[in-house]
N, C-alpha and C positions, 0 to 999 in steps of 0.2 A: 740485556735490554735496554731499549731508552727510556728515559724515565719523561714523559711529554709537558708535562709540568713543570719541570727544571731545567729543559735541554736547551742552547740556544736555538735560534731560531734557525743556523743556516745544518742542525741534525736532523731533521725529519729527509730531507731531499738527499743526505747519508746513508742515511737508516736504506731508504727505499735503494738507493745503489749497489748496499751490501748486502739487500734482500735478494734482488736481483743476480749481485754474484754467486749467491748461495744458490739458489735455482741452476744456474748457468753449472754451475761445481757440480750437481747430481745429473748432471744429463750427457754430458764431454765426456769422450775418452780422458783416458790421463796425461796420455802426450799431446793432445791440442791443450788440456787444460792447464800442463806447463808453459807454455806458452804463451797462453793470457795471465796466469798469475807470479811468471817468472819466477818458476820454482829451484829453488836452490838442495842439491841435493847435503845431508847430514854430511860429516866431515869423519875420518877415521884418527886416531890418537897423533898421526904425524900431520892433519890436516889436510888431507886428500878425500875426491868426492868420494863416498864410501858407496862402491857396487857391491857389497858381499850380501851374500846370500843366497836363496836358489830358486833358482829361473829354469822356465820352460820355454823355447821356441814355437811349440808345436803350431800349426795352422793349417788348414783348407786351400788357402792362397797359394797356388806353386809357386817353381823359383821362376817359370816362364810363360810370360802370357798366353792363356786357351786361346784357341783359333775365333770363338766365339766373344771375343773380348776385344777383337782384332781393334785397334785406334781409342781403346776407350780405358786406359790405364787406371779410374775409381770408377768405385760403385753410389749408387745412392741407398738410403735405408732401406725404400724397399726391394731393392738388387741385392742387398745385402741378406737382407733375412731370408728373401725365397731364395740363396745359396744353402745358407746354414740348414735349411729346413732340407732339402734335397740329401746334404749327408747324413741328416738325422736319421730320415725316412731308410737311405740306402745301408744307415748302420741297423736299425728297426731290424728291417728285411734280414739282411748277415746275420740277428743274435737269433731268430726264429731255429727251431732245433731242426739238423737233418734229416733229408729223410732216410731212413734206413734200406730200404727199397733199393735205390741211387744206383746204376752202373760202377766198379770201379774206374779209376781213370784209366785213359790207356797209356802207354810207352812213350813218354818224348810230351806227354801233354802237361802243359805249365796251367795251375791253376791255385792263386793262392786259397781260395774256397775250400780245398781239399788237403792243405799243408797247416794253415794256420786258421782258429775262428777270430771274430774280431777282440773277443776279448782281449786281444794280445796288442791288441793297434792301438797307437798313442799319438796317431795325427794330425791330432785339432780337432773341432768343430767350428773354429767361427775363422771369419774372415781376417785377414792382418790391417791391423787399422798403425797405419805411421802416423805419427804428426796430425791423427783426424780424419787421416783420408785411407778410405778402406779400397784396400788394393787391388788390383784382379791379378799382378804378378810382385813376385820379391824385387828383380831385376826392375833396376828403373833408367838403365845408361845402359844401351840404347836405350832413348825413347818408346821404340815397338815394345820395348818387354822380353825381345827375345836375346838370348848370347848370341854373341860374335860368330861367325862361321868361323872355322878351323882355319890355319896356312895349310899350305899345300904338305912342308913337311911335318904338320903335324896327320895330318891326314897318312903320309907315309908313317911315320912312328903309330899311330892305330893301326894300319893296316898291315902291319910287319907283328906287332903284339897277337894280332886276333891269330894270325897262321902259326905264331909259336904252340898257342893254346891247343888250335887243332892238332898239330903233329904232336906236340905229348905233353896232351891235358893233366894227367896226373905222374908224370917219370916219378916226383916226388915231393914233400910238402911245400918245398920251394917251387914249384911250377903253381898252387893254388896261390887263392889272392888272400892279401894280408889279410883280408878279413875270416876268413875260414880259419887260416891259421890263430888268430885268436891275438893277431898283433895289431891293430890298427879298428878301427870303428869301421862301418859300412855306410854309403854315403855321404860321406864327407862328413857325418856328425862332429868327430871330434874335430873336422879342422884341421888350421884354416883351411879355406872360413868355414866355419860354424854353422850347418844346412839341417832345417827338419827331415826327419826319418819318419820310418815308418813306428821306432815304438823307442823309448830310452831317449827324450827328447828333455833331462832334465841335464842342469850346468848348476855348479853347487862354485862360489865364485869365493878367494881368500885372499885379503888384503898383508900384506906385512910392510914397513919399510925396504924399498926398493924392489919389493916384487909383487906380481901377483896372480896368484894359480888358480888354473880353470878344473874341475876337476869335471870330469864329463861322463855323463851316466853310464854309455854307452862304451861295452872295455875298461872300465874307468880309467881311459887317458887322462894324464895330468900337465895339462900342460904350462908352464913357469913362464912367466912374460919379468923379464928383468928391466927395469926402470932406468935409462939414460945410462947405461951401459955401452960396452963396444962390442959388434958382431963378435960371433966365434972363431976361431981359424975356420979356412976352408974346409981343411981335410975333415973337421968336426962335422955329420951330415944326420942332425938327429933325428927321431921320428917326429911332426907335427913341425918340423922346421926350429927356425930359430929366430925368436920373438923378442924384438926390444919394445920397448913402453916407453912412453912420453904423454907429459900430461899439458894440455894444450886447455886453459882456463876448467870448465867441465867434464871435459870428454880425453879419456884416456883415449892414447893413437899409440896404434901397435901394426910395424912393418914385421912381417915374416918372410924368410927367405930361409936358402941353402937346405931342403928341403933332401933326404934321404933319397936316391934315386929309385927306389924301390916301391917310394908312395908316389904316386903318378894323380891327378883332378884334372880329368879329361880328355889326357893324353899330354899334362902339361910337360913343359922342356927343365934346361938346370937354369932358363931365366925365370923362372916360375918365380912372384912376388906378389902379396898379400898386401894391404894395408885397411886395419880394422881401424875403426872406430865404438867405444861403447861411451852413452852419455845418459844418465839417472836422469828420467825427464818429469819424472811421478815416485811418485814414494813406493807405488807396485812398476814401473816402469823401466825397461832400460832401453833407449835407441842402439839397436847395432844395425851401421852398416859395414861392409867389405869394397876394398874395390880388387879386382884381379887383372894384373900385367902381365903379358907375356908372349911378347910379340913375335917367338918364335911359334907361338899354338893357337894365339886370337890374331884376328886382323886387326882391334881395337881392342882395348882396355874396354871395362865392364864393372858395371857396381848393380850391388843389390840391397834393401833396408829390409830389417826383419826385426819387431818386435819382438824383446823376452821382459815376458811377464813372471811376477815373483808367484811362487805356487807354494800351499802346504803340504805337496805330495813329500813322499821320503825318496831318498836314492837305496832302493834297496841291490843287494852282492851281486854281480853280474856274473857269472860261474860261466865264461864262454868254453874254455878250454872241457872242464865237468862236463859238461851237457855237450858237448862239441865230436858228437858219436859217429857223424856222415861224413868226418874227414879222414878216419880210419878205412871207412868203410868203401871209399870212394877209391882209395893207394890199393888196399885190397880186394876190389874188382877187380880195378885195370889189371894187376898184376894175372888174376884169373886169366881174364882175356889173353892177356902174352902167353901165357903156358898151351893156353887152348889155340890160339893160332899159330904156335911153334909145334905143335901135334898133329896138327893136318896140313899143315906143308910139307 
């Protein structure tokens, strides 16, 4: 507090400015506050920006812009509150006790209400705020907030994959998805790119000289980013790709390519490359952005931006195999169908 009896004449305006900045800091989102105050991240022992901690990227803002927000990349504060209230109301309704007299679902019916209750969901309650903007989509380039159309080659690959699933949906475990086999998380939660999913949206970042490790809550995928290193030989095609990082000022830039051929992102090809940027813009916020470049899959490159917010939640064991009763059931059921089909011929 300034002692006005002894302070020099110019101290009063300084105090007024300081008070204004304090009020501003109480009302601005972390990302915008970082721009206003020139936030500098704390340093690790080797002098790099410290990204360590437990973060979440859950948000109600979808990857692609909904039609109702066409031509509207950002929201007003009132629109943000209205959207968040809609989500809160839906959640409250979903939390109501189920009707014990409701009819059983019919065969082929897909209804999350009959398989999960909202207790398990962790897909966010708030709009994504990035650099102070209340976003209507995570995709920011193209400006329409939509992922570019697939190429003809990508459409052909996806049609072939769909046909293979139709002809041999459960020939063996290898014909099922990587998520069903507990090899990788679904929805590109582990990435790259790292996208929010229905649940398990926590990420633990750990740094040491020459390395950054990202532990993903879903399936406990662990991605090791090598700093200023050479790419692996092309015959090595790891899950989650080969990630090479470098520091550009306050930003960790990570380029990942050479993914395992079984790992596909929206029909991606062997040219699939993701460039990610991690910038800590406040004590509790990391600006995460990524650019997807795959000329054999998308007609143009595209970019998304997602805030990662510090969380006090805990990462619990993700017992995928231990609870994965569906996969042996699918395979066993298919064998029964095959035996019955043979007996009827």
